[in-house]
ROLUM-960470 format. One record per residue: residue in one letter; x, y, z of N, C-alpha, C in turn. Coordinates in steps of 0.05 Angstrom, whole numbers, padded with zeros to 5 digits, always signed. Layout:
AXYZXYZXYZ/...
// end
This chain:
M+03467+00397+02107+03467+00420+02090+03452+00442+02104/P+03466+00464+02103+03454+00486+02117+03430+00499+02102/Q+03429+00496+02076+03407+00507+02061+03381+00493+02069/L+03383+00468+02074+03359+00453+02080+03350+00457+02109/S+03368+00464+02126+03361+00469+02154+03346+00495+02157/Q+03348+00513+02138+03334+00539+02140+03306+00538+02129/I+03298+00517+02116+03272+00515+02103+03250+00518+02124/G+03252+00506+02146+03231+00508+02167+03227+00536+02176/E+03249+00551+02181+03246+00579+02190+03235+00597+02168/I+03244+00592+02143+03235+00609+02120+03205+00604+02116/Y+03198+00578+02116+03170+00573+02110+03152+00584+02132/A+03161+00582+02157+03145+00591+02179+03142+00622+02177/S+03163+00636+02170+03162+00665+02167+03145+00672+02144/Q+03147+00658+02122+03131+00664+02098+03101+00658+02103/L+03096+00637+02117+03068+00630+02123+03056+00651+02142/F+03072+00661+02161+03063+00682+02179+03055+00707+02163/W+03073+00716+02146+03068+00740+02131+03045+00736+02110/L+03043+00712+02100+03021+00705+02082+02995+00708+02097/A+02993+00698+02121+02969+00700+02137+02963+00729+02143/I+02983+00745+02149+02978+00773+02155+02969+00788+02130/V+02981+00783+02107+02973+00796+02082+02944+00788+02075/F+02939+00762+02077+02912+00753+02071+02891+00765+02090/A+02898+00767+02116+02880+00779+02135+02875+00809+02129/L+02897+00823+02122+02894+00852+02114+02877+00854+02089/I+02882+00837+02069+02867+00839+02045+02838+00831+02051/Y+02833+00810+02066+02806+00802+02072+02791+00824+02087/F+02803+00834+02108+02789+00855+02124+02788+00881+02108/G+02808+00887+02092+02808+00912+02076+02786+00910+02054/I+02785+00888+02041+02764+00885+02019+02737+00880+02032/G+02736+00862+02051+02711+00853+02063+02698+00875+02079/K+02713+00891+02093+02700+00911+02111+02699+00939+02097/A+02717+00945+02079+02718+00971+02068+02705+00972+02040/M+02713+00954+02023+02704+00955+01995+02678+00942+01990/V+02673+00919+02002+02648+00904+01997+02623+00921+02004/P+02623+00934+02027+02599+00951+02033+02595+00973+02012/K+02616+00985+02002+02613+01005+01981+02602+00993+01955/I+02612+00969+01948+02602+00956+01924+02573+00948+01928/E+02567+00937+01951+02539+00930+01957+02521+00954+01955/K+02530+00976+01966+02514+01001+01965+02510+01010+01937/T+02531+01009+01921+02529+01016+01892+02510+00998+01878/V+02511+00972+01883+02493+00953+01870+02464+00959+01878/E+02460+00964+01904+02433+00969+01914+02423+00995+01902/D+02440+01016+01901+02432+01041+01888+02425+01037+01859/R+02441+01021+01845+02436+01015+01817+02410+01000+01814/N+02405+00980+01830+02380+00965+01829+02356+00983+01835/A+02359+01001+01855+02337+01019+01861+02332+01038+01838/R+02353+01048+01825+02350+01066+01802+02337+01051+01779/I+02345+01026+01775+02333+01009+01753+02303+01005+01759/Q+02296+00999+01784+02268+00995+01791+02253+01021+01788/G+02265+01044+01795+02252+01070+01791+02248+01076+01762/D+02268+01070+01745+02265+01074+01716+02244+01056+01704/I+02243+01031+01714+02222+01012+01704+02195+01023+01712/A+02192+01032+01736+02166+01043+01745+02159+01068+01729/A+02178+01085+01723+02173+01109+01707+02166+01101+01679/A+02179+01081+01668+02173+01071+01641+02145+01060+01640/E+02137+01045+01661+02110+01034+01662+02089+01057+01663/G+02096+01077+01679+02078+01100+01681+02076+01115+01654/A+02098+01118+01641+02098+01131+01614+02083+01114+01594/R+02086+01088+01596+02072+01070+01578+02042+01072+01582/A+02034+01072+01608+02005+01075+01614+01995+01102+01604/T+02010+01123+01607+02002+01149+01597+02000+01149+01567/A+02020+01136+01554+02019+01134+01524+01995+01118+01515/L+01989+01096+01529+01965+01080+01521+01940+01096+01525/A+01938+01111+01547+01914+01128+01552+01912+01149+01530/S+01935+01161+01523+01935+01182+01502+01927+01169+01475/E+01936+01145+01470+01929+01132+01445+01899+01126+01444/R+01888+01116+01467+01859+01111+01468+01843+01137+01464/D+01853+01159+01477+01839+01184+01473+01841+01193+01444/Y+01864+01189+01432+01868+01197+01404+01850+01180+01386/Q+01848+01154+01391+01831+01137+01374+01802+01145+01378/A+01794+01151+01403+01766+01159+01408+01761+01186+01393/G+01779+01204+01395+01776+01230+01380+01775+01225+01350/L+01792+01207+01341+01792+01201+01312+01765+01189+01303/E+01755+01170+01319+01729+01158+01313+01707+01179+01314/S+01708+01197+01334+01688+01219+01336+01690+01237+01311/A+01714+01243+01303+01718+01260+01279+01708+01246+01254/R+01712+01220+01252+01703+01205+01229+01672+01205+01228/S+01660+01200+01251+01630+01200+01252+01619+01228+01245/K+01632+01249+01256+01623+01276+01250+01627+01281+01220/A+01649+01273+01209+01654+01277+01180+01633+01262+01164/T+01627+01237+01172+01607+01222+01158+01580+01236+01158/V+01572+01246+01182+01547+01261+01184+01548+01286+01167/A+01570+01300+01168+01573+01325+01151+01571+01318+01122/I+01584+01297+01114+01583+01289+01085+01555+01281+01077/G+01541+01266+01095+01513+01259+01089+01496+01284+01086/A+01499+01303+01105+01484+01328+01104+01490+01343+01078/A+01516+01344+01071+01524+01359+01047+01512+01345+01022/K+01512+01318+01022+01499+01304+01000+01470+01310+00998/L+01456+01310+01021+01428+01317+01020+01423+01345+01010/R+01439+01364+01020+01436+01392+01010+01441+01394+00980/A+01462+01380+00971+01469+01381+00943+01447+01368+00926/T+01436+01346+00936+01414+01332+00922+01390+01350+00921/A+01383+01362+00944+01360+01380+00944+01364+01404+00926/S+01388+01415+00926+01394+01438+00909+01392+01430+00880/T+01403+01407+00873+01403+01397+00846+01374+01392+00837/E+01358+01379+00854+01330+01374+00848+01315+01400+00843/A+01320+01419+00861+01306+01445+00857+01314+01458+00831/S+01340+01457+00825+01350+01468+00800+01338+01453+00776/L+01336+01427+00778+01324+01411+00756+01295+01418+00753/K+01281+01420+00775+01252+01427+00774+01248+01454+00761/T+01265+01473+00769+01264+01500+00757+01269+01499+00727/S+01291+01485+00720+01298+01484+00691+01277+01468+00676/D+01265+01446+00688+01244+01431+00675+01220+01449+00671/A+01213+01464+00691+01190+01482+00688+01195+01503+00666/A+01219+01514+00665+01226+01533+00645+01226+01520+00617/M+01236+01496+00615+01236+01482+00589+01208+01474+00581/A+01191+01467+00600+01163+01461+00594+01149+01486+00584/E+01155+01508+00597+01143+01533+00588+01152+01540+00560/Q+01178+01537+00554+01189+01542+00528+01177+01523+00507/L+01174+01498+00515+01161+01478+00497+01133+01486+00491/A+01118+01494+00512+01090+01502+00508+01089+01526+00489/T+01106+01545+00494+01107+01569+00477+01114+01561+00448/A+01134+01544+00445+01142+01536+00418+01120+01520+00405/T+01107+01502+00420+01085+01487+00409+01062+01505+00400/G+01057+01525+00417+01036+01544+00409+01043+01559+00384/K+01068+01568+00382+01077+01582+00358+01075+01564+00333/I+01083+01538+00337+01081+01519+00315+01052+01515+00306/E+01034+01512+00326+01006+01509+00320+00995+01534+00305/T+01003+01557+00315+00994+01582+00302+01005+01583+00274/S+01031+01576+00270+01043+01577+00244+01029+01556+00226/K+01023+01533+00237+01011+01512+00221+00983+01520+00213/T+00968+01532+00231+00941+01541+00225+00942+01563+00204/A+00961+01581+00207+00964+01603+00187+00972+01591+00160/A+00990+01572+00160+01000+01560+00135+00977+01545+00122/L+00961+01530+00138+00938+01515+00127+00918+01535+00115/A+00914+01557+00130+00895+01577+00120+00905+01589+00093/E+00931+01594+00092+00943+01605+00067+00941+01585+00045/I+00946+01559+00052+00944+01538+00031+00915+01536+00022/E+00896+01538+00041+00868+01536+00034+00860+01560+00016/T+00869+01583+00023+00863+01607+00007+00876+01605-00020/A+00902+01596-00021+00915+01594-00047+00902+01573-00064/T+00893+01551-00052+00880+01529-00067+00853+01539-00077/T+00839+01554-00060+00812+01564-00068+00816+01583-00092/D+00836+01601-00090+00842+01620-00112+00849+01605-00137/A+00867+01585-00134+00875+01570-00158+00852+01555-00171/V+00835+01542-00154+00812+01527-00165+00793+01546-00179/E+00789+01569-00166+00771+01589-00178+00781+01598-00205/Q+00807+01603-00207+00819+01612-00232+00819+01590-00253/I+00825+01565-00245+00826+01543-00263+00797+01538-00274/V+00777+01537-00257+00750+01532-00266+00741+01555-00285/A+00748+01579-00278+00739+01602-00294+00753+01600-00321/K+00779+01593-00322+00794+01592-00346+00786+01568-00364/L+00782+01545-00351+00775+01521-00367+00746+01520-00376/S+00728+01527-00358+00700+01525-00366+00688+01552-00373/G+00700+01573-00364+00690+01599-00370+00666+01606-00352/V+00661+01590-00332+00638+01594-00314+00649+01606-00288/A+00635+01625-00277+00642+01637-00252+00628+01621-00230/V+00643+01608-00213+00632+01591-00192+00633+01608-00166/D+00613+01602-00150+00611+01617-00124+00635+01610-00107/R+00648+01630-00096+00672+01626-00079+00665+01610-00054/A+00643+01613-00042+00635+01598-00018+00633+01568-00024/T+00624+01561-00047+00622+01533-00055+00650+01522-00059/I+00668+01537-00072+00695+01528-00076+00709+01524-00049/E+00705+01543-00031+00718+01541-00004+00708+01516+00011/M+00681+01511+00008+00670+01488+00022+00682+01462+00011/R+00685+01460-00015+00696+01436-00028+00726+01432-00022/V+00741+01454-00022+00770+01453-00016+00773+01444+00013/K+00757+01455+00032+00759+01447+00060+00753+01418+00063/A+00733+01408+00049+00726+01379+00050+00748+01362+00040/E+00761+01369+00018+00783+01354+00006+00808+01355+00024/L+00813+01378+00035+00837+01381+00053+00833+01365+00079/A+00808+01364+00088+00802+01349+00112+00805+01319+00108/H+00799+01309+00085+00801+01280+00079+00828+01272+00069/G+00844+01291+00061+00871+01285+00053+00873+01280+00024/
// end
């Protein structure tokens, strides 16, 4: 059969061209494309390493900024605490001074009022004593018809008022 006698020649020719195509593909990909791919991968890795280094630097900067912020915050808190304490002391001193002033004014008003009350009481007692002396003098004169010495009546009224 003639179809079978051609198999050796066809296979040999196909194997030859297969080897040539594989060689072209191998050398084309291996020598032309692989170096470009390797360069791209190396560039990408270098860029990733650079980005990682930049991120680490940014992280360190952020941490330093946060530490500075926290230190500033603590400083502000301590200053605020000191300012609040000073304000409390000033307010307390001002309030105490105001209370002392008002206490002194009230003590003065109390002393004045007490003095007025004592004066009024003394005047009222004197009026009561005078009215009692007048009444006793009139009663004695009316009932007994005797005129009694006013000094004696005043002395007796004072003695009775003193003992209650």
